[in-house]
C-alpha positions in Angstrom: 16.2 32.4 3.0 15.0 30.5 6.0 15.7 26.9 5.9 12.9 24.5 5.5 14.5 22.0 7.9 13.8 22.3 11.6 13.5 20.6 15.1 10.1 19.8 16.5 9.9 19.1 20.3 6.7 17.7 21.7 4.9 14.5 22.9 4.0 11.2 21.5 1.1 9.3 22.9 -0.7 6.0 22.4 -4.0 4.8 23.7 -5.1 1.3 23.2 -8.9 1.0 23.8 -9.6 -2.7 23.5 -9.6 -5.6 24.2 -7.4 -4.3 27.2 -6.9 -0.5 27.6 -3.2 0.7 27.7 -1.9 4.2 27.4 1.6 5.7 27.1 3.0 9.1 26.8 6.6 10.3 26.1 8.3 13.6 25.4 10.4 13.4 22.2 11.8 15.6 19.5 11.9 15.0 15.8 13.9 16.5 13.0 12.3 17.8 9.9 15.2 17.4 7.0 14.7 18.8 3.7 16.9 16.2 1.9 18.2 18.9 -0.5 19.4 20.8 2.6 20.9 17.8 4.5 24.6 18.0 3.2 24.8 21.8 3.9 23.4 21.3 7.5 25.9 18.6 8.1 28.7 21.1 7.1 27.3 24.0 9.1 26.3 22.3 12.3 28.8 20.6 14.7 26.2 18.5 16.5 24.4 17.2 13.4 25.8 14.9 10.6 24.3 13.7 7.5 25.8 10.4 6.6 28.8 11.0 9.1 29.2 10.3 12.8 27.9 13.0 15.1 25.9 13.3 18.4 22.8 13.7 16.3 22.6 12.3 12.7 20.6 11.2 9.8 21.9 8.1 8.1 20.7 7.1 4.6 20.9 3.4 5.4 18.5 3.9 8.3 15.7 4.5 5.8 14.4 3.4 2.3 15.9 0.3 1.1 18.8 0.4 3.6 21.5 1.2 0.8 23.7 4.3 0.4 21.4 5.3 -2.7 20.1 8.9 -2.1 17.0 9.1 -0.2 15.4 11.6 -2.5 16.1 9.5 -5.4 14.6 6.5 -3.8 11.3 8.5 -2.9 11.0 10.1 -6.4 11.4 6.5 -7.9 8.3 5.4 -5.9 6.3 8.5 -6.9 7.2 8.0 -10.6 6.2 4.3 -10.4 2.8 5.4 -8.9 2.3 8.0 -11.5 2.5 10.8 -9.1 4.2 14.3 -9.6 7.6 15.0 -8.3 10.5 17.2 -8.6 10.1 19.6 -5.7 11.4 19.2 -2.2 11.2 16.0 -0.1 11.2 16.5 3.5 11.7 13.8 6.1 10.2 13.9 9.5 11.8 11.5 11.8 13.9 10.9 15.0 17.7 11.3 14.5 20.3 8.9 15.5 21.2 9.9 19.1 24.8 9.0 19.9 24.6 6.2 17.4 21.3 4.7 18.2 18.0 5.1 16.4 14.6 3.4 16.0 11.9 5.0 14.0 8.6 3.3 14.4 7.2 5.9 11.7 9.0 8.3 9.5 7.0 10.7 7.2 8.2 12.0 3.9 6.4 15.1 2.5 6.8 15.0 -1.2 6.3 18.1 -3.2 5.7 19.1 -6.8 8.2 21.6 -8.6 5.6 24.5 -7.7 5.9 23.7 -4.0 2.4 22.0 -3.5 2.2 18.7 -1.7 1.9 15.7 -4.2 1.9 12.9 -1.6 2.9 11.7 1.6 5.1 8.5 2.1 4.8 6.8 5.6 7.8 4.5 6.4 7.1 2.0 9.1 9.8 0.0 10.9 8.9 -3.1 13.1 11.2 -4.5 15.8 12.0 -7.5 13.8 14.3 -5.5 11.4 11.7 -5.2 8.6 10.6 -2.0 6.9 7.6 -1.0 4.7 6.1 2.1 3.4 2.7 3.4 2.4 2.4 5.9 -0.4 -0.8 8.2 -0.5 -1.5 11.1 -2.7 -2.3 14.3 -1.0 -5.9 15.2 -1.3 -7.0 18.4 -3.2 -8.6 20.0 -0.1 -7.7 20.1 3.7 -10.0 20.0 6.7 -8.9 22.8 8.8 -5.4 22.5 7.8 -5.1 18.8 8.2 -4.7 16.2 5.5 -6.8 13.2 6.1 -5.8 9.9 4.4 -6.6 6.2 4.9 -5.1 2.7 3.9 -5.5 -0.8 4.8 -2.8 -2.4 7.1 -0.3 -4.6 5.0 2.7 -5.0 7.2 3.1 -6.6 10.6 4.1 -4.1 13.3 3.0 -5.0 16.8 2.8 -8.6 18.0 -0.4 -7.6 19.9 -2.4 -6.3 16.8 -4.0 -8.3 14.2 -3.4 -7.8 10.4 -7.1 -7.2 9.3 -7.1 -3.5 10.2 -7.1 -0.1 8.6 -5.2 3.1 9.3 -6.7 6.7 9.2 -4.2 9.5 9.2 -4.6 13.1 10.2 -1.6 15.2 9.3 -0.8 18.9 9.9 2.1 19.4 7.6 5.2 21.0 9.2 4.9 24.8 9.8 5.0 26.5 13.2 3.7 23.3 14.4 3.4 19.7 13.1 1.1 16.9 14.1 0.5 13.3 12.9 -2.4 11.3 14.3 -3.2 7.7 13.5 -6.5 5.8 14.2 -6.3 2.1 13.9 -9.5 0.2 13.4 -11.1 -3.1 12.7 -14.6 -3.9 11.6 -15.9 -3.2 15.1 -14.3 0.3 15.3 -11.3 2.1 16.7 -8.8 -0.1 18.5 -5.8 2.3 18.9 -4.9 5.9 18.6 -1.3 7.2 18.3 -0.2 10.9 17.8 2.6 13.2 17.8 2.5 17.0 18.0 5.5 19.3 18.2 6.4 23.0 17.9 9.1 24.3 15.6 12.5 25.4 16.6 15.4 26.5 14.3 17.7 23.6 13.8 20.9 24.7 15.0 23.6 23.4 17.7 21.8 25.2 20.6 18.6 23.8 19.9 19.9 20.2 19.5 22.0 20.6 22.8 18.8 21.8 24.7 16.7 19.0 23.1 19.1 16.4 24.3 19.1 18.0 27.8 15.4 18.0 28.0 14.6 14.8 26.4 16.6 12.1 28.3 14.4 9.3 27.2 15.7 10.0 23.6 19.2 8.9 24.7 18.0 5.8 26.7 16.4 4.5 23.4 13.1 4.0 21.7 13.6 0.2 21.5 13.9 0.0 25.3 10.6 2.1 25.8 8.9 -0.2 23.2 10.0 -3.4 25.0 8.9 -2.1 28.4 5.5 -1.1 27.0 5.1 -4.6 25.3 6.0 -6.2 28.6 3.2 -4.2 30.3 0.6 -5.1 27.5 1.6 -8.9 27.8 1.2 -8.9 31.6 -2.3 -7.5 31.1 -3.0 -10.7 29.4 -2.9 -9.7 25.8 -2.0 -12.8 23.4 0.7 -12.7 20.8 -0.3 -12.8 17.0 1.7 -14.9 14.5 4.0 -12.9 12.2 3.3 -13.3 8.6 6.0 -12.7 5.8 6.8 -9.3 4.9 5.0 -7.7 1.8 6.9 -8.5 -1.4 6.9 -4.9 -2.6 8.6 -2.2 -0.5 5.8 0.2 -0.9 2.1 -0.1 -0.8 0.3 2.6 -2.9 -3.1 3.7 -1.7 -6.0 2.7 -4.1 -7.7 5.4 -5.8 -10.8 5.3 -3.5 -8.7 6.2 -0.5 -6.9 9.3 -2.2 -9.7 11.8 -0.7 -10.0 13.1 2.8 -12.1 10.9 5.1 
């Protein structure tokens, strides 16, 4: 049986529309890890490790509550608390640790029912201040041309150049031969920022990991360095800093019922 886990190589891009236009575009790769398959992948592959040192790795402590508690159990706990179906696979789309370094601005968990249908998507957001928060949104009953469209109000401080009174609109193509995730950030006057990742699937094996490392040098240099470089450019354009409020008391924000259906 073909593994659900895979490697997706592609491009991430951001376009800030106002008050000062700014755009960036980087080639990256992400791993889709079925959390049930992770231990076997770690044993089979030389270059990938699950909760062990390796050139490319997925470490439980880099996600969720930061503990060693299994990630699938953490995610299913959030689903149960929200009254959502669970018991099927949980597949995590994120960047791996590369030679010990990692920073994932956004990790996406695709949460399935026992029958294999998608129950919900959990969006896990990290900021550069060492804080983490997640948004849990039930999957809609229908898809628009294969895309899942969801929305939720911003509740967690991310960029020092963005206000808090904003909303997110997600457009997700779940992993298959391709995967894509697009986010529109808006205020009362309309769209402010668009961000998107799109990638094509490769089998997750040592050869693919080696090739991805050779062809994506930016991943080795580090996401944090790129983030601070882009922040410097935005600041030099005259954008002001916003104060950082306290982090949300709860680790997960669940979308209200009115936001469950596609936009």
